[in-house]
VODO-973894 format. One record per residue (C-alpha): chain; x, y negated, z negated; residue number from 1. Coordinates in Angstrom, 2 decimals. Each point is the difference from the previous one (the first is absolute). Example, Ala and Ser with C-alpha at 12.3 -4.5 7.8 and 13.67 -1.06 7.14 Angstrom:
# residues 2
> kette, x, y, z, nr
> A, 12.30, 4.50, -7.80, 1
> A, 1.37, -3.44, 0.66, 2
END
This chain:
# residues 228
> kette, x, y, z, nr
> A, -9.07, 8.90, 5.28, 1
> A, 3.18, -1.99, -0.50, 2
> A, 2.38, 1.35, -2.63, 3
> A, 0.46, -2.55, -2.78, 4
> A, 3.64, -0.50, -1.01, 5
> A, 0.54, -0.17, -3.77, 6
> A, 2.66, -2.54, -0.99, 7
> A, 1.82, 0.28, -3.33, 8
> A, -0.52, -3.55, -1.28, 9
> A, 3.26, -1.19, -1.60, 10
> A, 1.08, 3.64, -0.27, 11
> A, -1.93, 1.91, -2.66, 12
> A, -0.77, -2.50, -2.79, 13
> A, -2.10, 2.52, -1.95, 14
> A, 3.21, 1.97, -0.67, 15
> A, 3.00, -2.22, 0.73, 16
> A, 1.00, -3.64, -0.28, 17
> A, -1.68, -1.82, 2.88, 18
> A, 2.19, -0.79, 3.00, 19
> A, 2.81, 2.11, -1.50, 20
> A, 2.28, 2.15, 2.12, 21
> A, -0.94, 2.90, -2.28, 22
> A, -3.65, -0.40, 0.95, 23
> A, 0.74, -0.30, 3.71, 24
> A, 2.33, 3.02, -0.03, 25
> A, -2.75, 2.02, -1.67, 26
> A, -2.57, -1.17, 2.55, 27
> A, 2.31, 0.85, 2.90, 28
> A, 0.55, 3.55, -1.26, 29
> A, -3.42, 0.82, -1.47, 30
> A, -2.42, -0.37, 2.86, 31
> A, -0.63, -3.71, 0.41, 32
> A, -1.15, -0.87, 3.51, 33
> A, 1.07, -3.63, -0.30, 34
> A, 1.52, -2.51, -2.40, 35
> A, -0.69, -3.68, -0.62, 36
> A, 2.20, -2.58, -1.70, 37
> A, 0.60, -3.73, -0.30, 38
> A, 3.09, -2.04, 0.87, 39
> A, 1.45, -3.31, -1.24, 40
> A, 3.34, -1.76, 0.49, 41
> A, 2.52, -0.75, -2.74, 42
> A, 1.65, -3.41, -0.29, 43
> A, 2.81, 1.26, 2.27, 44
> A, -2.48, 1.33, 2.57, 45
> A, 0.14, 3.73, -0.72, 46
> A, -3.34, 1.86, 0.36, 47
> A, -1.11, 1.83, -3.14, 48
> A, -3.03, 2.16, -0.70, 49
> A, -2.48, -1.29, -2.58, 50
> A, -3.66, -0.95, -0.01, 51
> A, -0.04, -3.15, -2.11, 52
> A, 1.81, -3.27, 0.70, 53
> A, 1.40, 0.20, -3.54, 54
> A, 1.93, 2.63, -1.96, 55
> A, -2.15, -0.27, -3.11, 56
> A, -2.57, 2.79, 0.43, 57
> A, 2.12, 2.87, 1.34, 58
> A, 3.52, -0.63, -1.36, 59
> A, 1.73, -1.07, -3.19, 60
> A, 0.80, -3.34, 1.64, 61
> A, -1.95, -3.23, 0.42, 62
> A, -0.28, -2.63, 2.68, 63
> A, -0.32, -0.12, 3.76, 64
> A, 1.82, 2.38, 2.34, 65
> A, 0.92, -2.94, 2.23, 66
> A, 1.97, -1.60, -2.83, 67
> A, 2.41, 2.93, -0.46, 68
> A, 2.82, 1.24, 2.19, 69
> A, 0.08, 3.72, 0.75, 70
> A, 2.79, 0.65, -2.51, 71
> A, -1.97, -1.85, -2.68, 72
> A, -3.27, 1.76, 0.74, 73
> A, 1.65, 3.43, 0.00, 74
> A, 0.72, -0.40, -3.71, 75
> A, -3.69, 0.29, -0.78, 76
> A, -1.69, 3.36, -0.31, 77
> A, -3.32, 1.54, 0.93, 78
> A, -1.89, 2.06, -2.58, 79
> A, 1.89, 3.15, 1.06, 80
> A, 3.43, -1.64, -0.42, 81
> A, 0.65, -0.55, 3.72, 82
> A, 1.18, -3.38, 1.26, 83
> A, -2.29, -2.00, 2.30, 84
> A, 0.32, 1.89, 3.31, 85
> A, 1.44, -1.55, 3.12, 86
> A, -2.01, 0.52, 3.18, 87
> A, 3.05, 1.66, 1.56, 88
> A, -0.01, 2.64, -2.76, 89
> A, -3.64, 0.79, 0.66, 90
> A, 0.60, 0.16, 3.75, 91
> A, 2.74, 2.57, -0.67, 92
> A, -2.58, 2.21, -1.73, 93
> A, -2.75, -0.48, 2.58, 94
> A, 1.91, 0.21, 3.27, 95
> A, -0.42, 3.27, 1.85, 96
> A, -2.97, 1.01, -2.18, 97
> A, -3.35, 0.89, 1.55, 98
> A, -1.65, -2.87, -1.84, 99
> A, -1.98, -3.03, 1.09, 100
> A, 1.75, -3.02, -1.49, 101
> A, -1.93, -3.18, -0.85, 102
> A, 2.19, -2.96, -0.91, 103
> A, -1.83, -3.00, -1.40, 104
> A, 1.60, -3.42, 0.27, 105
> A, -0.98, -1.46, -3.38, 106
> A, -0.12, -3.60, 1.19, 107
> A, -3.52, -1.11, -0.88, 108
> A, 1.12, -1.93, -3.11, 109
> A, 3.69, -0.64, 0.69, 110
> A, 1.13, 0.05, 3.62, 111
> A, 3.69, 0.90, -0.16, 112
> A, 1.66, -1.84, 2.85, 113
> A, 1.39, 2.38, 2.63, 114
> A, -1.51, 3.16, -1.51, 115
> A, -1.56, 1.09, 3.29, 116
> A, 3.22, -0.02, 2.03, 117
> A, 2.05, 1.55, -2.82, 118
> A, -2.40, 2.90, -0.61, 119
> A, -0.67, 0.71, 3.68, 120
> A, 3.74, 0.08, 0.72, 121
> A, 0.67, 2.35, -2.92, 122
> A, -2.76, 2.37, 1.13, 123
> A, 1.73, 0.35, 3.37, 124
> A, 3.02, 1.57, -1.73, 125
> A, -2.00, 3.08, -1.06, 126
> A, -1.89, 2.71, 1.84, 127
> A, -3.61, 0.58, -0.99, 128
> A, -2.11, 2.88, 1.31, 129
> A, -3.01, -2.33, 0.38, 130
> A, 0.21, -3.71, 0.82, 131
> A, -0.11, -2.12, -3.15, 132
> A, -3.31, -1.71, -0.73, 133
> A, 0.69, -3.59, -1.04, 134
> A, -2.73, -1.79, -1.93, 135
> A, -0.56, -3.26, -1.83, 136
> A, -2.70, -2.21, -1.50, 137
> A, 1.94, -2.89, 1.51, 138
> A, -1.23, -0.66, 3.54, 139
> A, 3.05, -2.15, 0.80, 140
> A, 2.36, 2.80, -1.02, 141
> A, -1.63, 2.33, 2.52, 142
> A, 0.21, -2.67, 2.70, 143
> A, 3.69, -0.56, -0.82, 144
> A, 0.59, 3.75, 0.30, 145
> A, -1.76, 0.15, 3.37, 146
> A, 2.27, -2.73, 1.33, 147
> A, 3.11, 1.84, -1.22, 148
> A, -1.05, 3.47, 1.16, 149
> A, -3.35, 0.30, 1.79, 150
> A, 0.34, 3.78, 0.39, 151
> A, -0.69, 1.00, -3.62, 152
> A, -3.29, 0.75, -1.80, 153
> A, -1.24, -3.00, -1.95, 154
> A, -3.08, 0.23, -2.20, 155
> A, -1.98, -2.68, -1.81, 156
> A, -0.71, 0.59, -3.68, 157
> A, -3.12, -1.58, -1.40, 158
> A, -2.03, 0.13, -3.20, 159
> A, -3.16, -1.55, 1.48, 160
> A, -2.11, 1.19, 2.94, 161
> A, 1.36, -1.01, 3.40, 162
> A, -2.69, -1.33, 2.38, 163
> A, 0.07, 1.74, 3.39, 164
> A, 3.02, 2.15, -0.95, 165
> A, 0.45, 1.64, 3.39, 166
> A, 0.15, -3.34, 1.78, 167
> A, 2.28, -1.44, -2.68, 168
> A, 2.48, 2.87, 0.27, 169
> A, -0.04, -0.05, 3.79, 170
> A, 0.45, -3.78, 0.24, 171
> A, 2.99, 0.01, -2.34, 172
> A, 1.48, 3.27, 1.30, 173
> A, -0.21, 1.65, -3.41, 174
> A, 0.18, 3.80, 0.03, 175
> A, -2.45, 0.26, -2.90, 176
> A, -1.67, -1.77, -2.87, 177
> A, 0.69, 1.13, -3.57, 178
> A, -3.13, -1.01, -1.96, 179
> A, -0.89, 0.47, -3.65, 180
> A, -3.36, 1.52, 0.97, 181
> A, -1.24, 1.80, 3.09, 182
> A, -0.81, -2.21, 2.98, 183
> A, -3.04, 1.29, 1.94, 184
> A, 1.93, -0.16, 3.24, 185
> A, 1.96, 2.16, 2.39, 186
> A, 3.13, -2.01, -0.75, 187
> A, 2.98, 2.09, -1.19, 188
> A, 0.06, -0.44, -3.77, 189
> A, 1.93, 1.24, -3.00, 190
> A, -1.67, -0.73, -3.31, 191
> A, 1.54, -0.91, -3.38, 192
> A, 0.12, 1.11, -2.76, 193
> A, -2.10, 3.17, -0.14, 194
> A, 0.23, 1.96, -3.25, 195
> A, -3.64, 1.12, -0.46, 196
> A, -0.82, 3.43, 1.42, 197
> A, -3.53, -1.00, 1.05, 198
> A, 1.26, -2.98, 2.01, 199
> A, 2.80, 2.05, 1.56, 200
> A, -2.48, 2.67, 1.12, 201
> A, -2.06, -2.68, 1.75, 202
> A, 3.04, -1.40, 1.80, 203
> A, 1.19, 3.46, 1.05, 204
> A, -3.48, 0.66, 1.40, 205
> A, 0.05, -3.31, 1.86, 206
> A, 3.41, 0.89, 1.43, 207
> A, 1.77, -3.26, -0.85, 208
> A, 3.61, -0.13, 1.18, 209
> A, 1.46, -0.03, -3.49, 210
> A, -0.43, -0.58, -3.72, 211
> A, 2.52, -1.22, -2.56, 212
> A, -0.13, 1.73, -3.39, 213
> A, 1.87, 0.10, -3.30, 214
> A, -0.48, 3.78, -0.15, 215
> A, 0.73, 1.57, 3.38, 216
> A, 0.01, 3.52, -1.50, 217
> A, -3.61, -0.37, -1.16, 218
> A, -1.05, -1.46, 3.34, 219
> A, 1.75, 2.81, 1.89, 220
> A, -2.16, 2.48, -1.96, 221
> A, -3.17, -1.96, 0.74, 222
> A, 0.83, -0.16, 3.69, 223
> A, 0.78, 3.72, 0.11, 224
> A, -3.24, 0.88, -1.80, 225
> A, -2.01, -1.92, 2.60, 226
> A, 1.51, 2.10, 2.76, 227
> A, -1.06, 3.28, -1.63, 228
END
């Protein structure tokens, strides 16, 4: 049976501010198998790590990331007092770690021009133990990435069932599909966001390639208990 990789979704949001360096540092040193995070560009084209398109939910600021320069956005704070993290800062933490890294291009609502080339070039400046997994809900983003660097792993994120997933992935040269629910298929899939123990047990039994969770420590225990 395939070993399911557990990805720390936005770090460890059950304990730390989501997508904070504090959360990712904890994950990297406390047994996470993988991490997942989301990337946007500032007004001056610097990649930063945040889930939403706006600052409102996770910082003391308001408005769209794309409307602020890096120096402006760094004045705002996450719930733990940290500034909005730059992607380069997170790469510094993750490089050299035995972690599977999933970087999501958050371009399904706002497609930051040039984000693909900027992020792919930055990733080349760091050494990762495992090749980065690049994902997006935005089909065009993945196609742009493939044109820039066809040798990376690109995965299609989707909330709704994908008809004929194996054929779809093969046709578009996607390494995997990242669905919201299990696809009854042999396609490589990593499922989001799994926080219920009963659902996780099912996915571990099925041997899916990966799950994304807000509590990787709990899921590590569940996975370990199934091996006993």
